[in-house]
N, C-alpha and C positions, 0 to 999 in steps of 0.2 A: 620868919626865916632869918637866922643870924649868920651871914656869910660875908667875909671880907672880899672886896673886889680883887685883891691880889691873889687870894686863895682860889677864887674862881678862875683867874687867868692861868694859874698853875694847872688846874684841871683842863682848861681849854688847850694849853700847850701839849699836854699828854694826849688828848683826843686827836689833835692834828698829827702828832708824831706816830701814833700807834696804829698798827694794822688790825689789831684785835680789840674787842670791846674792853673798856676799862671797868674794873670792879673795885669795890671798896678795899678788898684785901690787897689787890695789886697796887692801888694808890697808897695804902698805908706802908707798903714795902719801900716806896720811893721817898717818903717824907723823912725829914730830919728828926732826930730824937726829940720827943716832946711836942712835935708839931701834929696838929689834928685838923683834918678837913673832912666835912661830911659831904660825900660825893653826891648824894641825892639833892641836898640843898644847893650845891654848886651848879648842878645840872639845871635845876629850876631857875636859878639866878641867870645863868647863861641863856637859857631859852627865852626868858623874859626880855633880856637885852636884845637877842636876835629878832624877836617879834617886834619890838619897838623900832628897831633899826630897819625893818623890812628886808632882812637878809634872806638869801636863797637857800639857807641850810638851817638845821637845828640838831639837837642832841636827842637820839632815840635809844630806848632801852632794847638791847639785843643780846640774846643768849646769856642772860643773867648779868650783863654789864651795860655800858653805855658807849655809843659810837656816834660820831659826827656824820650826818647824812644830808643829802640835798633834798629839797622838796620835790614832790611828784610833778609840779608844774614845769620843771626843767629837765625831766627825764628824756624827752625826745631829743633836745638839742645836745645833751650830754652824750647820748648814744651815738648820734651822728658825728660828733667831734671825735670820740674814741675810735669809731669805725674808720673814719677818714684819715686820722693822724697815724693810726696803727701803733701808737706809742703809749705805753703804760707808765704811770708815775709810781716811783718807788719811794717809800719812806726811808728815813735814815736807819731805822731798825732793820729794814729789809736789805739795804745796801751793806750794812755792817755784817749781817748774816751771810749774804752772798759772798762778800770778800773772804770770810773765814772758810766757807765751803770751797771757793775757787782755789785758795792757796793750800788747803789741807786735805782736799778730797783724796780718797773717800773718807768722810768724817761722820761721826754719829752725833745725834742730838745731844747726848750728855756732854760730849767734848765741846760742842758749839756753846752750850750753856755754861760750861766751865770757863770758857774764854770771855763770853759776853757778861756773865754774872747775872743773867736774868732768864726767866722762862722764855723759850723760843718756839714753843709749839705753834702758836698762831702765825708767826712769821713764816715758819717752814711750810705750813699748810698753804699759805698764800703764794709762796714761791713755787710750790708744786702745781697749784692750780694754774699759774701763769706760765708753766712749762720752762721756768728758768733753772730749775734743779730737777733731778730725778733720783730714784732709788737705785743704788748700784750693788746691793747685796746686804748681807748681815755680818756684824762683827761676832767674833767668838767670845767677846767679853761677857760678863754676867748679864743675863737678860737678853742677850743677842740683839742689841738694838740695830735698827736699820742704818745703813750707811748712805750718805748723800754725795752727789757730785753735780757739776753744772752741765748744761745741755748746749746744743747748737744754738738754740734760741738765745741763750745767755751771750754767746759770742756775737750773734747778730745785734743784740740790743746794745752792746758796748762797742761795736765796731771792731771786734778783734778777729784775727785770722785763726789764732790758736791760743791755748792757755799760756804758751811761752811768751806771748806778747804782753802779758800782764806786767806791770812795773814791779821791780824788786821791792821787798818789804821796806828796805831803807828809803827807797824812792817814795813808796806809799806813805811812809811816816812824814816825809817832807811835804807831800801833797796835802795831807790832812792838816799839818801845821799851817800851811799857807791858807787853808780855808777854815781856820779855827773860829772865825767870826760867825760863819754860817753853820758850822758843825761843832757840836760839843765833843772835842777830841779827847779820847781816853788814851793816856800814855801806855797803859799796860797791854792794850790789845795786840799791837804788832809783836811785842815781846812774847806774849802767850802764843801767838801764831807761829813763832819760831820753834816752839816745842814740838817734839815729834813722838807722840804716844804711839806705841806699836798697835797696829790694827790688823787683825787677821780677817780675811774676807771669805765669805761663803756665799755662793749664788743662791 
């Protein structure tokens, strides 16, 4: 297996940040021109490192891709923690998608992907499962895609009384800048969110 440690760390970072399994195709889309990383080799390298270090997690092949999962030995305590805390952890991809839906609802998946620049099917599925977003109808645009909006659970999760309590987009931009060390800030997202594509809704 010929894999550089830094290449493996790139895959590791994507596994941590992604809600959906990572595939070789998706990985290739993220890499710089001319850069190549064999996902299968990177996963084998990481799992070997995790096993040597006695970590509580490993990378598992799921639905044609790879996902970071915890070992079964810790299933009980994880379930107790989630049940007692009542708090779900959201990835940056999920937060980004939620922000777009909250500010532009009702909004379709194609419009979300046009703003994010990446496939958002997995993230949207996760947000639906967690009851943070809901289907609000269909657009009259070609293909009549579903339209999404946030739920009461979304307001509870973020401690908001109503959507009007969300910060203005200019304020959001300043907040993201302030946290740029922890979050890979994309300058274009707030600007794209200011655009208002016409959406006709049908129940």
